[in-house]
N, C-alpha and C positions, 0 to 999 in steps of 0.2 A: 504494500499497499505506500501512496505516497504520501514520505514527511513533508513533503514543502507543502502540497496538497492541502494536507490536515491544518496546518498551520498558518494555512492561507484563509481559511473558512476561518478559524477558531478566535484569529483576530484582525477579521475585519470587525467593522464599527455595527450589522445590522448585532452579531452574536455575545459582544462585547456593549452591549446597552445588552440583553436578552439576560448573561452575566450581572449588567449592573443591576437589574430586576430583582434578579432569587437576591444576589448578596444579602440585598434590604433587607427583605425579610426573613433572612438568616440572622442579621444584622440587626433586627426588630424595631428597623427604620418606620416611620412613622409616614413614608414617601408615599405617595397612590395619583390616581387618575381620581376625578368624578366620574362618576359612574355614563352620565353618558358622552362621553369624551371618546374612552375605548372604538366604543359605537363608534361613535365619524371616522378614528382611522379603518376598521375594517370596511364602513362605508365606503372609503375614502380612495384604498387598498381593493377593494373588488371592485369599484368602476373604471379605477383608475391601468386596471390588470384586465378588464375585458377589454376596452375600448382599446389599447395598442396591439392583443392579441386580434381585434377586430379588422385594421387596418392592417394586419400582415393578415392577415387569411383572406381581406378582400390584393392585396399586394399577389398571392401564390396564387388563389384558385381554388375551388370546386376538384382537383383531382384523384385519378385513383390513386395514391401516397395517402392520401390527406383520407381517404373514406375508410378504405385498410384499418387506416390507424387509429377511427372513431367507433368504426366495431371494433377492435382491439382492446378497446378502454374498457367499451362497453359489456365486455364480454367477462372481463375481469370483473365489473360489478355487480355480475349477476352471481357469476364464480363460487367467492369472493368468500360470500354471507353463506351460501349453502356448508362450504367445509369444515366456518370457523363453528357453523350451528351446532352443526350432530356430530363437531368434536368437540365439543365445551357442553353439552347440554346434558351430563348424565357427572359431570363435575360439579359444576357451577348452576344449574336447574334451568328446563325454558327458557322463564321467561330474560333472565341472564344471558343465558345465551348467546338469544336473536337479540339482545340488548348491543352486544358485547361485535358478534356478527354487524350487525348492523355498522357503529360504528366505524371494523376494518373492513366493511364493505364498499362503506360512502372513502369519502377524503378532505388532506384540510385545506384549503385556500393558501392557509397561512404560509402550509411549511412548502407546495407549489410556489407562494410568492420568491418567498426565500431560494429556492434553489430559481431560481431566474433570475436572478439576483448572483447567485454565485456563479451563470453561465457569464449572464455581463460583463460582471468582474473579471470573466476569466476570455472576454472577447469572444465565444462559444455561441455558432447565433443556433437558432432554437426555430419550429415553424408555428405561426398566430395561428393552429385550427389545436395545440395541447392545448390554447384556455377553453374550445371546445369540450373539449378532453376533459379537462376539469368539470365544467357545468353539466354536462352527459352523463361527469359518476359517480355526481352527488347522492343524486334519489333515488334508482334502481335500488341500491341493496335496500334501503329502509323498507321499500314496498316484496321485497325478497323474502328480506326478516323477516316483518311484520305474515308474510304469507304462510313459511315453514314452521310460526308458532301459531298461527291457528290452526293448520294441520296437520298437527303434532298429533292432532287427537288426546291427548291429555290432558284438555285445562277445557271450560264452559265460559274461559276470556272473552268478554263480548268489549267490543272497540268500540267505547265514548267518541259518537258520529258516524260510525261506520267507517265506510274502506274511501264514500267522496269524500272528508273534511283529512283522515290519511291522503289519500291523492293528494287532494287539496294542500298540505302543508308537505307535503314531500317532493313537488313539483311546481310551487309557486311560495316558498317560505324564502324571505328576502336576500339572503344572501344569493337564492337562483336566478330570482326576479334579478337583481340588480348587474348580477353577470354575463349573462345571456341579452340583456337591454342593452350593456356599454359595449358586449362583443358582433349587436345587429347594428350600433350606433358607429362606431366602430368603421365597418363594414360598409357601410351607407357611405360618410361621408368623405371615412379614405385620406390621402396626401394631405388635402389640403384644411382637414378637420385635426390629424395630427401636426398643423403647423400651428393653428389657433388655438389647437390645448397642449402647446410643448411646455410652458411653463408651469402648467399644474400635473398632466400627469408627467413630466418627463422627470423636469428639474428640483423639482420638490420628494418627489416620489423614494430617496433613500432616504433622506429626512424621515417621512412623515414612516416608515420603515421602521429607524429603527428608534422611535417612538413609540409607534404599536409593539415589538419585540421589549422596550424595556416593561414594559405594561402585561406581556406574556411573561412574563422577567418575574414579573409581584404576583402571578396567577398560579401559578405552573411549583414555585414553591412552596404557596398555602397549599394548595390540592396535596405535598409529598408527606406534611404530617398526617395524612390518611394511611398513608400506607401498610402503616404498623396494623392497620384492623381487617387492611386485604389481606397478611398472610405472602408468602410466596408465590403464590403459585400464580397468582393472577401478575405479579412482575414479571415474572416470566414469560408467559402471555403475551403483556406490550411491548417485550420485545422480539419474543418468535414471530409471534407472528408476522407485523411487516416486515422480517426480513424473512421469512420464508416465502410472503408474497413478492417481494423484490426480486428474487432469484430467480421466479416464473416470468416475471415482468421483464429481467432479463436475457433468459433466456426466450422468449417472446417475440422482443425486441431484435434479436440479433435473426432471430429467423424469418419477420417480416422486411428485413431492411430497413429499418429508422436507423440516419444522420446518428451523431454520440448525443447532440440537443435531445430532438426528439426522446430516444432511447434514455436518456438520462432524465427529463419529466415526466416519462410514461411511464418510471421505474419509482421516481418519487410521489406520486400520486397511487400505485397502488402502495408504497409502504405506507401510507401515513394512515390517519386515521381521524374521521372528524370527531366534533367537540361541541359545536353548536347548531348543527341541520337536524343533528341526529336524537342529542339532549330534547327536544322542541319534540322532534315526530314523538318519538318513545315516550312522556309523557300523555302525551293522547294517545300512544295506542295501546302499550301495555305499560301501565303502571305502576305492574309490581314489581319492576325491572328496579337494578337498586341505582340510582345513579351515583353513587359513589363509591362505585366499582366501577363504567362502563367508563363512565367523564374520566376520572382516577386517570386511570388505565393511559389514556387520548392523550389528557392535557399532562395529566405529572409524568410520566414518564418517556410514554414516544412520538411527543412532539420534541423533546429535548435530545431524548435520544437522539432521533435524524436529526435534527439543528447541528450536534456535536460531532457524531459522529457518522451518522446514515450518507447525510448528500454529500460530503468527502469520499465516503467510499465506495457507493453505488456509482461515483463518478471514474475514482479509479479503477471502479474494474470494469468502467464502461472504454474508458482511454486504456486498458491494459489489453480488454479483447478486442475494440474493434483497429484497435496500429496493426495485428496480426492477416 
């Protein structure tokens, strides 16, 4: 593994601000963001990455390569929750297994954005259609996980509001809606739109990412306090599941002939875990599931693991394999 790549990632400003947030909690500092502000950071990042992806997608066009990549992304989003659910239901119980399977079948937009920032810093190009892959992968896993839970035959649980409300929550939640909408605006406005918004979606992007990751460091460190109650197994799962998904994604991206940038982002998406869309949907559809389990696994373990080790590891493997 490339030590220089690891150090480059660890010493980048966004990751250092993530460390700073975690250090603030460990030092019992009163550093905090008033609650509406982190949501503003999140909305900004989703809008910026969606818009820039749309501009790039208009430039590249809807080619066979793009369609193949998007189909692969959808396939992973549908397959991962099935494997995770049946692998964990005896150990965690069906409600928690379903919630964990939705968590790791869905994706983290923040991890994806950190991945794009790493590629940009290293000068590695990637297709804008990977933003569409991000949008497409967020919702199917939620629907599949709930379907598996309902079809397991061992529960009489009835979803609050039924399938109509679940589909609305999964397909039209705020993050997906903003991401897809920004992508479409980028496609429609093209280069002229990019020029007009460059100061907003380009120049201040890294600063906003640093502030957001500072807050994520605060949130992640606070979640770590609940690890003792989880026991060892969920901690292991929170690292093993993303690594297994990443290895499958690496093999699949190589077989499909993806370029390095696309392969890396595809792997990052498959290795991430959702802690925004999934908790909202699980509260609606499987209220028996314990948020302290699946949310803490995603944001307290998997997210820091990917930020510190996963991203440089995946990229180092891709560079080594793709160079041959």
